[in-house]
C-alpha positions as CSV (number, residue, x, y, z in Angstrom):
1,M,14.4,-2.2,17.2
2,K,14.6,-1.2,13.5
3,I,18.3,-1.4,13.9
4,V,18.1,-5.1,14.8
5,A,15.9,-5.8,11.8
6,G,18.2,-3.9,9.5
7,I,21.3,-5.7,10.8
8,S,19.7,-9.1,10.6
9,G,18.4,-8.3,7.1
10,M,21.9,-7.3,5.9
11,L,23.4,-10.5,7.5
12,L,20.7,-12.5,5.7
13,L,21.7,-11.0,2.4
14,I,25.4,-11.6,3.0
15,V,24.9,-15.2,4.0
16,R,22.5,-15.9,1.1
17,G,25.0,-14.3,-1.3
18,F,27.8,-16.6,-0.3
19,V,25.6,-19.7,-0.2
20,L,24.2,-19.0,-3.7
21,W,27.6,-19.8,-5.1
22,F,27.1,-23.4,-4.0
23,L,23.3,-23.6,-4.1
24,I,23.0,-22.8,-7.9
25,P,25.5,-25.5,-9.1
26,F,24.0,-28.0,-6.6
27,S,20.4,-27.3,-7.7
28,T,21.5,-27.5,-11.4
29,V,23.0,-30.9,-10.9
30,A,20.0,-32.1,-8.8
31,W,17.7,-30.8,-11.6
32,L,19.7,-32.8,-14.2
33,L,19.7,-36.0,-12.2
34,I,16.3,-35.9,-10.5
35,H,13.9,-33.0,-10.9
36,S,13.7,-32.7,-14.7
37,W,12.1,-36.1,-15.0
38,A,10.6,-36.8,-11.5
39,Q,8.9,-33.5,-10.8
40,K,8.8,-32.3,-14.5
41,A,10.1,-28.9,-13.2
42,T,12.2,-26.4,-15.2
43,L,15.7,-25.5,-14.2
44,G,14.5,-22.1,-13.0
45,Q,11.8,-23.7,-10.8
46,A,14.3,-26.0,-9.2
47,I,16.7,-23.2,-8.4
48,C,13.9,-21.0,-7.0
49,W,12.6,-23.9,-4.9
50,Y,16.1,-24.6,-3.4
51,D,16.5,-20.8,-2.8
52,W,13.1,-20.4,-1.2
53,N,13.7,-23.3,1.2
54,F,17.2,-22.0,2.1
55,I,15.7,-18.6,2.9
56,A,13.0,-20.3,4.9
57,F,15.6,-22.3,6.8
58,L,17.6,-19.1,7.6
59,L,14.5,-17.2,8.7
60,L,13.1,-20.0,10.8
61,M,16.3,-21.2,12.4
62,P,19.2,-18.8,13.0
63,F,17.4,-15.5,12.1
64,R,14.2,-16.4,14.0
65,P,14.6,-13.6,16.6
66,A,14.6,-11.0,13.8
67,L,11.2,-12.1,12.6
68,R,9.4,-10.4,15.5
69,Y,10.6,-7.1,14.1
70,S,9.4,-7.7,10.5
71,T,6.2,-6.1,9.2
72,G,5.4,-8.7,6.5
73,E,2.1,-10.6,6.8
74,E,3.2,-13.5,4.6
75,K,4.0,-16.6,6.7
76,I,7.4,-18.2,6.0
77,R,7.2,-21.9,5.5
78,F,9.2,-24.7,3.8
79,L,7.8,-25.8,0.4
80,R,7.1,-29.4,-0.3
81,I,8.9,-31.0,-3.2
82,S,5.6,-31.5,-5.0
83,E,5.2,-27.6,-5.1
84,M,8.4,-27.3,-7.2
85,R,6.4,-27.7,-10.5
86,V,4.2,-24.7,-9.7
87,M,7.0,-22.5,-8.3
88,P,7.1,-19.0,-9.9
89,T,10.6,-18.2,-11.2
90,Y,12.6,-15.0,-10.8
91,K,12.9,-12.9,-13.9
92,I,15.2,-10.0,-14.3
93,A,15.5,-8.1,-17.6
94,L,18.0,-5.5,-18.5
95,S,15.2,-2.9,-18.6
96,Q,14.5,-3.5,-14.9
97,L,18.0,-2.5,-13.9
98,D,17.3,1.3,-14.1
């Protein structure tokens, strides 16, 4: 069953990679129009919130059968819009690319 988890994980990364090309510009426009003043969130928090909820959608809907083979203890859930302001952002530095 590790093969099923590996294949579904790879499919998840491929689908997420394609969708990020649309998700990042969409979340940037949404941040400019709504989230910067309504939620007082930063651009990074808005992008991470949209990305988190998209991954939660994928894991809870089309990739749900693959969850039974995962070993993670963290429960996957959708984040409320009020949680956008406290969302931790992803940070990648050139020193971490070793």
